[in-house]
Phi, psi and omega in degrees: 000133180239157179271186181296333180273004178084359179270150180298141176263122182249128175214153180281133179273335180062223183289350179275357180299124183294344183272355181289333183250151176218114185066235180259014181221192180272149177277113183288351184257007183220138178083181177237164185253155173217165176224160175221130176250122183233116184230129174237129182251180185294337181280359179088008180269136180241133180238127179234126175228126179218136177234151176230191178061035176265140191288324185226163177295321180299320179295319179296319179293322178296317179296319179298317179295321179293320178295316180299321180293319178297314181293335179291345178300328182301332182289348183274352187278343181151194185257000181284111183301321181293320179295318179296315181296317180297320180292323178296322177297319180294318179296318179298320178297321178293320179299313181295320181294318180295320179295318180296325180279359180077021183267354185078191180284147174300149178288138186300309184295322179295318179293317180297319179296319179296319181294313185286337179263358179079014178286157178301132183269324187275352183252143174265121172272114181276165177300319179298317179296318180293318179300321179295316178296315182299314182295322180296332181273355182272063185284341183275356181290152172291162182300315183293319179293319178297319179295320178297314178300316181298319178295318179295317179296314184289319189274325188239306191293311181292315178301325184268326188237355191303325184271355181284130175303136185303317183284358178244009177291130183235165178303323181300323178298314183293317179297317179298322178298313182290328174297317180295318181295320178296320177296318178296322180294318179297318179295320180295319180295318179297318179293318180297321178294319178297322178294318180296318180295318178295321180292320178296320178295322179297314181294320180295319179296321179295321182295325180266003175078020180269094185289329179295311178294324179297314179296319180297315179293323179295317178295321177299316180297319181292334182280344183276150174300159181295160179296133177228128177292125181284156176271097184288171183302319180296323178293320178295325177296317177293327177295318177296323178296320178295315179295321179297320178296317180296320181285333174297320176295323178293322176297319181297330179266009177061030175276331174223160180256339183232135175272094186291336179295328179289339182265345184286134178264120181235011179083192183287144176254027183290146176287159177302144181291130178282136181234154179268144178282082174283170181300321181294320180288325176297317179297319178298316179296319180295328182278326187247338186082003182257137174279137179300332179210150176300335181247110180239150183233137175285153169285173178299320180296319180293322178296319178295323178296321177295315182293329174300317179288318183290341184299336181270006182250149185286354173257017181305315183299325179295311182293323177296320180298315179295317182294329184264334184244346181074024176300146171289158181303313181296325178292319179293316180293332182265004181294131180251157179296332178289348178264005185243131174234095184290330179294319178274356182054055185214144169235151180227082183304137181228342181227162175220151175254115184238157180267140168234092194073236174261345179292143179251130180240145173262120185229172172292168182291168187302320183204174177299324181294337180290339178276096185218167174261130183240125178285152183241139173285160181303320181298321180289320178300316179298320180294321179290325175296318177295324178296320179295319178295317178299318182294323178295319177295320179295323178297318180293322179291321183286332179056237185290344180280353184291136177258120183275082182273339183078004182277152179286318184249118187221173169284181181284002173241012173093356180285156178293153179281145174279125183305323181295325179289326176297319178293315180299319179293323177300313180298320181295317180296322179296319178296317180296332178277356180071031185260153173294154189283141166222164173279158175301324179296333179288342172294326174295315177302319181297321179300316180293315183295317179293325177296316179295318180295332179278358177096009178292138182300143183301320180296321179295317179295319179299317178295320180299321182279343183081028176281152181284345179193163182289339181299320179296314181298315181296317183296323184281320196249355183299315182296320180291321179302313179298318180296319180294327177297317179292322178296321178295320179297318178294322180294320179296316179298319179295322180294320179297323181279000178078016183265000185230130176261132179293147178258123182291144177293142182293143176274146180274128178260147180284340183216132177240132188250349180296148183266144177283173175305314179207148184231033178262151183281000000 
Protein backbone atom coordinates (compact mmCIF):
# COMPACT_ATOMS: atom_id res chain seq x y z
CA UNK A 1 0.00 0.00 0.00
CA UNK A 2 1.37 3.41 -0.97
CA UNK A 3 0.42 6.93 -0.01
CA UNK A 4 -0.40 9.93 -2.19
CA UNK A 5 3.32 10.68 -2.52
CA UNK A 6 3.98 7.20 -3.83
CA UNK A 7 5.92 6.08 -0.73
CA UNK A 8 5.00 2.92 1.19
CA UNK A 9 2.72 3.46 4.17
CA UNK A 10 3.99 1.61 7.24
CA UNK A 11 1.78 0.96 10.24
CA UNK A 12 1.74 -1.55 13.06
CA UNK A 13 -0.88 -4.24 12.76
CA UNK A 14 -0.64 -5.31 16.39
CA UNK A 15 -2.93 -8.18 17.27
CA UNK A 16 -4.53 -7.94 13.80
CA UNK A 17 -1.36 -9.20 12.15
CA UNK A 18 -2.43 -12.32 10.19
CA UNK A 19 0.91 -14.03 10.93
CA UNK A 20 0.34 -14.07 14.68
CA UNK A 21 -1.97 -17.06 14.49
CA UNK A 22 -1.46 -20.49 13.09
CA UNK A 23 -4.40 -22.86 12.93
CA UNK A 24 -6.29 -22.62 16.20
CA UNK A 25 -3.33 -21.21 18.25
CA UNK A 26 -0.55 -18.67 18.31
CA UNK A 27 2.41 -18.74 15.94
CA UNK A 28 5.51 -19.29 18.14
CA UNK A 29 7.80 -17.95 15.41
CA UNK A 30 6.28 -14.51 14.99
CA UNK A 31 5.80 -11.54 17.30
CA UNK A 32 6.67 -11.19 21.00
CA UNK A 33 4.91 -12.31 24.15
CA UNK A 34 3.62 -10.45 27.15
CA UNK A 35 1.89 -11.35 30.38
CA UNK A 36 -0.42 -9.57 32.77
CA UNK A 37 -0.97 -10.34 36.43
CA UNK A 38 -4.16 -8.85 37.82
CA UNK A 39 -4.99 -9.43 41.47
CA UNK A 40 -7.82 -8.00 43.55
CA UNK A 41 -8.08 -8.94 47.21
CA UNK A 42 -10.79 -8.74 49.86
CA UNK A 43 -9.46 -5.39 51.11
CA UNK A 44 -10.38 -3.82 47.80
CA UNK A 45 -6.79 -3.40 46.65
CA UNK A 46 -5.99 -4.23 43.04
CA UNK A 47 -2.51 -5.00 41.76
CA UNK A 48 -1.68 -5.11 38.06
CA UNK A 49 1.73 -6.07 36.67
CA UNK A 50 2.30 -6.60 32.94
CA UNK A 51 5.46 -6.99 30.87
CA UNK A 52 5.93 -7.33 27.13
CA UNK A 53 8.61 -7.91 24.50
CA UNK A 54 9.34 -11.43 25.70
CA UNK A 55 10.73 -13.75 23.05
CA UNK A 56 8.85 -16.95 23.87
CA UNK A 57 5.75 -18.15 25.64
CA UNK A 58 7.91 -20.12 28.07
CA UNK A 59 9.77 -16.95 29.04
CA UNK A 60 6.50 -15.11 29.61
CA UNK A 61 5.21 -17.95 31.78
CA UNK A 62 8.45 -17.97 33.81
CA UNK A 63 8.25 -14.21 34.37
CA UNK A 64 4.61 -14.48 35.43
CA UNK A 65 5.48 -17.21 37.94
CA UNK A 66 8.33 -15.11 39.34
CA UNK A 67 6.05 -12.07 39.74
CA UNK A 68 3.41 -14.16 41.46
CA UNK A 69 6.06 -15.54 43.84
CA UNK A 70 7.38 -12.06 44.66
CA UNK A 71 3.91 -10.70 45.39
CA UNK A 72 3.24 -13.74 47.57
CA UNK A 73 5.90 -12.51 50.03
CA UNK A 74 3.31 -10.04 51.33
CA UNK A 75 1.31 -12.93 52.78
CA UNK A 76 4.17 -13.69 55.22
CA UNK A 77 3.87 -10.44 57.22
CA UNK A 78 0.77 -11.38 59.21
CA UNK A 79 -3.01 -11.69 59.17
CA UNK A 80 -3.94 -8.02 58.75
CA UNK A 81 -5.57 -7.82 55.27
CA UNK A 82 -4.86 -4.11 54.90
CA UNK A 83 -1.19 -4.53 55.79
CA UNK A 84 -0.83 -7.43 53.36
CA UNK A 85 -2.62 -5.51 50.60
CA UNK A 86 -0.51 -2.39 51.15
CA UNK A 87 2.71 -4.37 51.06
CA UNK A 88 1.62 -6.15 47.88
CA UNK A 89 1.08 -2.75 46.23
CA UNK A 90 4.59 -1.68 47.28
CA UNK A 91 6.16 -4.86 45.92
CA UNK A 92 4.32 -4.39 42.62
CA UNK A 93 5.59 -0.80 42.41
CA UNK A 94 9.15 -2.03 42.96
CA UNK A 95 8.73 -4.69 40.26
CA UNK A 96 7.52 -2.09 37.75
CA UNK A 97 10.29 0.37 38.67
CA UNK A 98 13.03 -2.25 38.30
CA UNK A 99 11.64 -3.37 34.97
CA UNK A 100 11.49 0.19 33.69
CA UNK A 101 15.10 0.77 34.77
CA UNK A 102 16.23 -2.34 32.90
CA UNK A 103 17.21 -4.18 36.08
CA UNK A 104 14.94 -7.18 35.61
CA UNK A 105 12.87 -8.59 38.42
CA UNK A 106 13.95 -8.03 42.05
CA UNK A 107 15.70 -11.01 43.59
CA UNK A 108 13.34 -13.07 45.70
CA UNK A 109 15.59 -13.50 48.76
CA UNK A 110 16.58 -9.83 48.79
CA UNK A 111 12.93 -8.76 48.57
CA UNK A 112 11.86 -11.23 51.24
CA UNK A 113 14.64 -10.04 53.55
CA UNK A 114 13.59 -6.41 53.05
CA UNK A 115 9.96 -7.22 53.81
CA UNK A 116 10.67 -9.26 56.93
CA UNK A 117 13.16 -6.73 58.35
CA UNK A 118 10.97 -3.72 57.68
CA UNK A 119 13.38 -2.16 55.18
CA UNK A 120 11.96 0.10 52.45
CA UNK A 121 10.57 -2.06 49.65
CA UNK A 122 10.06 0.54 46.95
CA UNK A 123 13.53 2.09 47.19
CA UNK A 124 16.82 0.78 45.84
CA UNK A 125 19.74 1.28 48.20
CA UNK A 126 22.76 1.62 45.92
CA UNK A 127 26.33 0.73 46.79
CA UNK A 128 27.20 4.42 46.72
CA UNK A 129 24.43 5.30 49.17
CA UNK A 130 25.44 2.51 51.51
CA UNK A 131 29.14 3.46 51.42
CA UNK A 132 28.22 7.04 52.32
CA UNK A 133 26.07 5.85 55.25
CA UNK A 134 28.71 3.38 56.40
CA UNK A 135 31.51 5.95 56.35
CA UNK A 136 29.40 8.48 58.27
CA UNK A 137 28.92 5.91 61.04
CA UNK A 138 32.64 5.08 61.43
CA UNK A 139 33.19 7.66 64.15
CA UNK A 140 35.72 5.57 66.08
CA UNK A 141 38.28 5.58 63.25
CA UNK A 142 41.49 7.53 63.56
CA UNK A 143 41.71 10.70 61.51
CA UNK A 144 44.20 9.23 59.05
CA UNK A 145 42.23 5.99 58.56
CA UNK A 146 38.97 7.86 58.09
CA UNK A 147 40.62 10.14 55.57
CA UNK A 148 42.01 7.12 53.69
CA UNK A 149 38.58 5.44 53.61
CA UNK A 150 36.94 8.66 52.40
CA UNK A 151 39.50 8.99 49.61
CA UNK A 152 39.00 5.36 48.54
CA UNK A 153 35.21 5.71 48.52
CA UNK A 154 35.33 9.00 46.59
CA UNK A 155 38.09 8.10 44.10
CA UNK A 156 37.43 4.44 43.32
CA UNK A 157 34.43 2.73 44.91
CA UNK A 158 31.65 5.18 44.04
CA UNK A 159 32.83 5.87 40.45
CA UNK A 160 33.02 2.13 39.71
CA UNK A 161 30.26 0.64 41.88
CA UNK A 162 28.17 3.54 43.17
CA UNK A 163 25.15 3.04 40.90
CA UNK A 164 24.88 -0.73 41.42
CA UNK A 165 21.97 -1.72 43.70
CA UNK A 166 23.49 -3.01 46.91
CA UNK A 167 21.49 -6.24 46.90
CA UNK A 168 22.64 -6.93 43.31
CA UNK A 169 26.34 -6.40 43.82
CA UNK A 170 28.22 -9.46 42.58
CA UNK A 171 31.78 -10.72 42.56
CA UNK A 172 31.91 -9.90 38.85
CA UNK A 173 31.29 -6.21 39.61
CA UNK A 174 34.16 -6.12 42.11
CA UNK A 175 36.52 -8.04 39.82
CA UNK A 176 35.71 -5.74 36.90
CA UNK A 177 36.46 -2.72 39.08
CA UNK A 178 39.88 -4.02 40.08
CA UNK A 179 40.70 -5.00 36.49
CA UNK A 180 39.88 -1.45 35.40
CA UNK A 181 41.92 0.08 38.23
CA UNK A 182 44.90 -2.14 37.40
CA UNK A 183 44.69 -1.05 33.76
CA UNK A 184 44.57 2.60 34.79
CA UNK A 185 47.56 2.06 37.09
CA UNK A 186 49.63 0.51 34.29
CA UNK A 187 48.78 3.40 31.97
CA UNK A 188 49.64 5.95 34.67
CA UNK A 189 53.00 4.29 35.39
CA UNK A 190 53.90 4.24 31.69
CA UNK A 191 52.95 7.90 31.31
CA UNK A 192 54.84 8.93 34.43
CA UNK A 193 57.96 7.13 33.23
CA UNK A 194 57.68 8.81 29.82
CA UNK A 195 57.38 12.20 31.54
CA UNK A 196 60.47 11.59 33.65
CA UNK A 197 62.49 10.48 30.62
CA UNK A 198 61.38 13.52 28.61
CA UNK A 199 62.21 15.82 31.51
CA UNK A 200 65.64 14.23 31.94
CA UNK A 201 66.30 14.67 28.20
CA UNK A 202 65.20 18.30 28.42
CA UNK A 203 67.58 19.04 31.31
CA UNK A 204 70.47 17.21 29.63
CA UNK A 205 69.95 19.13 26.38
CA UNK A 206 69.87 22.43 28.26
CA UNK A 207 73.07 21.56 30.12
CA UNK A 208 74.98 20.90 26.88
CA UNK A 209 73.47 23.90 25.08
CA UNK A 210 71.54 21.91 22.45
CA UNK A 211 68.49 24.12 21.94
CA UNK A 212 66.99 21.93 19.19
CA UNK A 213 67.01 18.84 21.41
CA UNK A 214 65.84 20.96 24.35
CA UNK A 215 62.84 22.25 22.38
CA UNK A 216 62.00 18.75 21.14
CA UNK A 217 62.09 17.30 24.67
CA UNK A 218 60.07 20.23 26.01
CA UNK A 219 57.37 19.72 23.36
CA UNK A 220 57.34 16.01 24.12
CA UNK A 221 56.84 16.75 27.82
CA UNK A 222 53.99 19.17 27.08
CA UNK A 223 52.22 16.58 24.91
CA UNK A 224 52.06 13.96 27.66
CA UNK A 225 49.20 13.78 30.20
CA UNK A 226 49.91 15.24 33.62
CA UNK A 227 51.59 13.14 36.29
CA UNK A 228 49.14 10.81 38.09
CA UNK A 229 50.01 8.61 41.07
CA UNK A 230 49.13 5.00 40.13
CA UNK A 231 47.04 2.73 42.33
CA UNK A 232 49.62 0.07 43.20
CA UNK A 233 48.83 -3.53 44.20
CA UNK A 234 49.13 -2.74 47.91
CA UNK A 235 46.69 0.16 47.52
CA UNK A 236 44.23 -2.10 45.69
CA UNK A 237 44.52 -4.60 48.53
CA UNK A 238 43.65 -1.87 51.06
CA UNK A 239 40.81 -0.78 48.80
CA UNK A 240 39.38 -4.31 48.85
CA UNK A 241 39.71 -4.31 52.66
CA UNK A 242 37.67 -1.10 52.89
CA UNK A 243 34.94 -2.51 50.64
CA UNK A 244 34.94 -5.77 52.59
CA UNK A 245 34.49 -3.84 55.85
CA UNK A 246 31.57 -1.87 54.40
CA UNK A 247 29.88 -5.02 53.11
CA UNK A 248 30.42 -6.81 56.43
CA UNK A 249 28.41 -4.02 58.05
CA UNK A 250 25.74 -4.47 55.37
CA UNK A 251 25.61 -8.20 56.13
CA UNK A 252 25.20 -7.44 59.83
CA UNK A 253 22.18 -5.29 59.01
CA UNK A 254 20.78 -8.04 56.72
CA UNK A 255 20.98 -5.79 53.67
CA UNK A 256 23.01 -8.42 51.82
CA UNK A 257 23.65 -12.08 52.53
CA UNK A 258 27.11 -12.50 50.95
CA UNK A 259 30.19 -10.32 51.26
CA UNK A 260 31.28 -10.39 47.62
CA UNK A 261 34.43 -8.36 48.33
CA UNK A 262 35.76 -11.25 50.41
CA UNK A 263 35.31 -13.58 47.42
CA UNK A 264 36.93 -11.36 44.78
CA UNK A 265 40.42 -12.39 43.67
CA UNK A 266 42.70 -9.40 43.12
CA UNK A 267 46.14 -10.97 43.43
CA UNK A 268 48.84 -10.15 45.93
CA UNK A 269 48.59 -7.03 48.05
CA UNK A 270 52.29 -6.83 48.79
CA UNK A 271 53.93 -3.45 49.04
CA UNK A 272 56.61 -2.51 46.49
CA UNK A 273 59.97 -4.09 47.26
CA UNK A 274 62.34 -1.72 49.02
CA UNK A 275 65.71 -1.31 47.29
CA UNK A 276 69.00 0.25 48.33
CA UNK A 277 70.47 3.18 46.39
CA UNK A 278 73.52 1.41 44.99
CA UNK A 279 75.88 3.19 42.60
CA UNK A 280 74.27 1.47 39.61
CA UNK A 281 70.78 2.54 40.64
CA UNK A 282 71.92 6.09 41.28
CA UNK A 283 73.38 6.19 37.75
CA UNK A 284 70.12 4.84 36.30
CA UNK A 285 68.11 7.47 38.16
CA UNK A 286 70.44 10.26 37.01
CA UNK A 287 70.10 9.11 33.39
CA UNK A 288 66.34 8.54 33.29
CA UNK A 289 64.82 10.39 36.23
CA UNK A 290 63.06 7.16 37.28
CA UNK A 291 63.37 5.51 40.70
CA UNK A 292 63.99 1.74 40.49
CA UNK A 293 61.28 1.22 43.15
CA UNK A 294 58.74 3.47 44.86
CA UNK A 295 60.49 2.56 48.14
CA UNK A 296 64.21 3.33 48.18
CA UNK A 297 66.64 3.30 51.10
CA UNK A 298 69.90 5.18 51.52
CA UNK A 299 73.11 3.42 52.44
CA UNK A 300 74.83 4.34 55.71
CA UNK A 301 77.20 6.65 53.78
CA UNK A 302 74.29 8.41 52.06
CA UNK A 303 72.46 8.82 55.37
CA UNK A 304 75.57 10.37 56.91
CA UNK A 305 75.86 12.74 53.95
CA UNK A 306 72.28 13.87 54.51
CA UNK A 307 72.85 14.40 58.22
CA UNK A 308 76.02 16.38 57.44
CA UNK A 309 73.88 18.77 55.41
CA UNK A 310 70.97 18.78 57.88
CA UNK A 311 73.32 19.52 60.78
CA UNK A 312 73.25 23.20 59.84
CA UNK A 313 69.45 23.31 59.98
CA UNK A 314 67.36 23.93 63.09
CA UNK A 315 65.35 20.74 62.51
CA UNK A 316 68.51 18.62 62.51
CA UNK A 317 67.61 16.86 65.77
CA UNK A 318 64.27 15.75 64.32
CA UNK A 319 65.84 14.20 61.22
CA UNK A 320 68.60 12.59 63.29
CA UNK A 321 65.98 11.13 65.64
CA UNK A 322 64.02 9.61 62.73
CA UNK A 323 67.19 8.27 61.09
CA UNK A 324 68.39 6.61 64.31
CA UNK A 325 65.13 5.39 65.88
CA UNK A 326 62.74 4.96 62.94
CA UNK A 327 60.03 7.20 64.42
CA UNK A 328 57.13 7.95 62.10
CA UNK A 329 56.84 11.55 60.92
CA UNK A 330 53.73 12.17 63.00
CA UNK A 331 55.37 10.66 66.08
CA UNK A 332 58.43 12.88 65.73
CA UNK A 333 56.33 16.02 65.18
CA UNK A 334 54.12 15.09 68.15
CA UNK A 335 56.92 14.17 70.56
CA UNK A 336 56.60 16.07 73.87
CA UNK A 337 59.25 16.84 76.44
CA UNK A 338 57.27 14.86 79.01
CA UNK A 339 57.85 11.82 76.76
CA UNK A 340 61.65 12.33 76.83
CA UNK A 341 64.06 11.15 79.54
CA UNK A 342 67.54 12.26 78.53
CA UNK A 343 69.11 10.87 81.71
CA UNK A 344 67.76 7.41 80.95
CA UNK A 345 68.40 7.97 77.21
CA UNK A 346 64.83 6.97 76.42
CA UNK A 347 61.75 8.37 74.70
CA UNK A 348 58.18 7.09 75.00
CA UNK A 349 56.06 8.51 72.14
CA UNK A 350 52.42 8.98 73.15
CA UNK A 351 50.97 11.47 70.65
CA UNK A 352 51.26 12.19 66.95
CA UNK A 353 50.59 15.19 64.71
CA UNK A 354 48.75 14.08 61.56
CA UNK A 355 47.28 15.87 58.59
CA UNK A 356 43.60 15.98 57.70
CA UNK A 357 43.79 17.81 54.41
CA UNK A 358 46.02 20.73 55.37
CA UNK A 359 44.70 20.87 58.92
CA UNK A 360 46.98 19.33 61.57
CA UNK A 361 45.48 17.31 64.40
CA UNK A 362 47.08 15.89 67.53
CA UNK A 363 45.87 12.32 68.05
CA UNK A 364 46.77 9.15 69.89
CA UNK A 365 49.28 6.84 68.27
CA UNK A 366 48.43 4.48 65.43
CA UNK A 367 48.03 1.36 67.60
CA UNK A 368 48.79 -0.08 71.03
CA UNK A 369 52.08 -1.41 69.67
CA UNK A 370 53.08 2.15 68.74
CA UNK A 371 53.22 3.05 72.43
CA UNK A 372 56.73 1.85 73.19
CA UNK A 373 59.98 2.89 74.85
CA UNK A 374 62.77 3.69 72.40
CA UNK A 375 66.41 3.84 73.43
CA UNK A 376 68.60 6.72 72.26
CA UNK A 377 72.21 6.76 71.11
CA UNK A 378 74.58 9.26 72.70
CA UNK A 379 74.60 11.33 69.52
CA UNK A 380 70.81 11.64 69.60
CA UNK A 381 70.83 12.57 73.30
CA UNK A 382 73.32 15.36 72.57
CA UNK A 383 71.18 16.61 69.69
CA UNK A 384 68.07 16.70 71.89
CA UNK A 385 69.98 18.56 74.59
CA UNK A 386 71.02 21.11 71.97
CA UNK A 387 67.40 21.30 70.80
CA UNK A 388 66.26 22.09 74.35
CA UNK A 389 68.87 24.86 74.61
CA UNK A 390 67.81 26.31 71.24
CA UNK A 391 64.17 26.21 72.31
CA UNK A 392 64.93 28.04 75.56
CA UNK A 393 66.72 30.78 73.63
CA UNK A 394 63.79 30.99 71.20
CA UNK A 395 61.37 31.28 74.14
CA UNK A 396 63.32 34.23 75.51
CA UNK A 397 63.41 35.95 72.13
CA UNK A 398 59.68 35.43 71.52
CA UNK A 399 58.71 36.68 75.01
CA UNK A 400 54.92 37.01 75.23
CA UNK A 401 54.47 35.63 71.70
CA UNK A 402 55.75 32.21 72.80
CA UNK A 403 53.23 29.33 72.57
CA UNK A 404 53.72 26.77 75.35
CA UNK A 405 52.95 23.64 73.33
CA UNK A 406 55.23 21.30 75.29
CA UNK A 407 56.50 19.85 72.00
CA UNK A 408 60.14 18.98 71.41
CA UNK A 409 60.21 20.30 67.85
CA UNK A 410 58.61 23.69 67.33
CA UNK A 411 58.75 26.90 65.36
CA UNK A 412 60.66 29.87 66.76
CA UNK A 413 57.49 30.90 68.66
CA UNK A 414 56.79 27.47 70.15
CA UNK A 415 54.04 26.27 67.81
CA UNK A 416 54.05 22.70 66.52
CA UNK A 417 55.61 21.93 63.15
CA UNK A 418 53.41 21.18 60.17
CA UNK A 419 54.25 17.62 59.00
CA UNK A 420 54.08 18.62 55.33
CA UNK A 421 56.68 21.34 55.88
CA UNK A 422 58.95 18.86 57.62
CA UNK A 423 58.71 16.63 54.54
CA UNK A 424 59.30 19.52 52.13
CA UNK A 425 62.38 20.62 54.07
CA UNK A 426 63.67 17.04 54.10
CA UNK A 427 63.45 16.85 50.30
CA UNK A 428 65.22 20.19 49.92
CA UNK A 429 68.08 19.17 52.21
CA UNK A 430 68.46 15.86 50.34
CA UNK A 431 68.72 17.73 47.02
CA UNK A 432 71.27 20.14 48.47
CA UNK A 433 73.31 17.15 49.65
CA UNK A 434 73.29 15.75 46.10
CA UNK A 435 71.54 12.56 47.17
CA UNK A 436 69.09 10.36 45.25
CA UNK A 437 65.48 10.87 46.36
CA UNK A 438 63.74 8.97 49.12
CA UNK A 439 60.60 9.74 51.10
CA UNK A 440 60.89 10.92 54.68
CA UNK A 441 59.17 7.65 55.66
CA UNK A 442 62.03 5.81 53.94
CA UNK A 443 64.38 7.31 56.52
CA UNK A 444 62.41 5.15 58.98
CA UNK A 445 62.94 2.17 56.66
CA UNK A 446 66.64 2.97 56.59
CA UNK A 447 66.89 2.99 60.38
CA UNK A 448 65.37 -0.49 60.55
CA UNK A 449 67.42 -1.88 57.66
CA UNK A 450 70.72 -0.54 58.97
CA UNK A 451 69.94 -1.89 62.44
CA UNK A 452 69.27 -5.36 61.01
CA UNK A 453 72.42 -5.19 58.88
CA UNK A 454 74.38 -4.29 62.02
CA UNK A 455 73.14 -7.48 63.69
CA UNK A 456 70.42 -6.07 65.95
CA UNK A 457 67.85 -8.75 66.84
CA UNK A 458 64.67 -8.71 64.75
CA UNK A 459 62.43 -8.51 67.85
CA UNK A 460 64.34 -5.47 69.12
CA UNK A 461 63.99 -3.72 65.75
CA UNK A 462 60.28 -4.59 65.62
CA UNK A 463 59.72 -3.10 69.08
CA UNK A 464 61.70 0.02 68.15
CA UNK A 465 59.47 0.60 65.12
CA UNK A 466 56.24 -0.05 67.00
CA UNK A 467 55.21 -3.02 64.87
CA UNK A 468 52.60 -5.39 66.28
CA UNK A 469 54.79 -8.40 65.48
CA UNK A 470 58.09 -9.45 63.94
CA UNK A 471 56.34 -10.86 60.85
CA UNK A 472 55.59 -7.33 59.65
CA UNK A 473 59.20 -6.26 60.20
CA UNK A 474 60.56 -9.35 58.47
CA UNK A 475 58.24 -8.97 55.46
CA UNK A 476 59.18 -5.32 54.91
CA UNK A 477 62.90 -5.34 55.58
CA UNK A 478 64.37 -8.76 54.75
CA UNK A 479 65.13 -7.84 51.14
CA UNK A 480 66.76 -4.55 52.16
CA UNK A 481 68.73 -6.31 54.88
CA UNK A 482 70.21 -8.71 52.30
CA UNK A 483 71.06 -5.85 49.95
CA UNK A 484 72.74 -3.87 52.71
CA UNK A 485 74.87 -6.88 53.62
CA UNK A 486 76.13 -7.04 50.03
CA UNK A 487 76.61 -3.27 49.94
CA UNK A 488 78.61 -3.47 53.18
CA UNK A 489 80.77 -6.24 51.72
CA UNK A 490 81.44 -4.14 48.63
CA UNK A 491 82.29 -1.12 50.79
CA UNK A 492 84.76 -3.17 52.83
CA UNK A 493 86.42 -4.43 49.65
CA UNK A 494 86.63 -0.88 48.29
CA UNK A 495 88.14 0.34 51.56
CA UNK A 496 90.78 -2.38 51.45
CA UNK A 497 91.65 -1.36 47.90
CA UNK A 498 91.94 2.26 49.00
CA UNK A 499 89.05 3.38 46.82
CA UNK A 500 86.84 4.59 49.63
CA UNK A 501 87.35 7.48 52.00
CA UNK A 502 85.56 7.22 55.36
CA UNK A 503 82.95 9.88 56.12
CA UNK A 504 83.25 11.37 59.56
CA UNK A 505 80.17 11.29 61.75
CA UNK A 506 78.57 14.75 62.08
CA UNK A 507 79.24 16.71 65.24
CA UNK A 508 76.28 18.02 67.19
CA UNK A 509 76.10 21.76 67.43
CA UNK A 510 74.43 23.55 70.27
CA UNK A 511 72.91 26.17 68.00
CA UNK A 512 71.77 26.00 64.37
CA UNK A 513 71.00 29.22 62.57
CA UNK A 514 69.89 28.12 59.10
CA UNK A 515 66.25 28.86 58.37
CA UNK A 516 63.71 26.21 57.33
CA UNK A 517 61.50 26.40 54.26
CA UNK A 518 58.72 27.67 56.47
CA UNK A 519 58.33 27.94 60.20
CA UNK A 520 54.62 28.47 60.63
CA UNK A 521 52.46 26.08 62.57
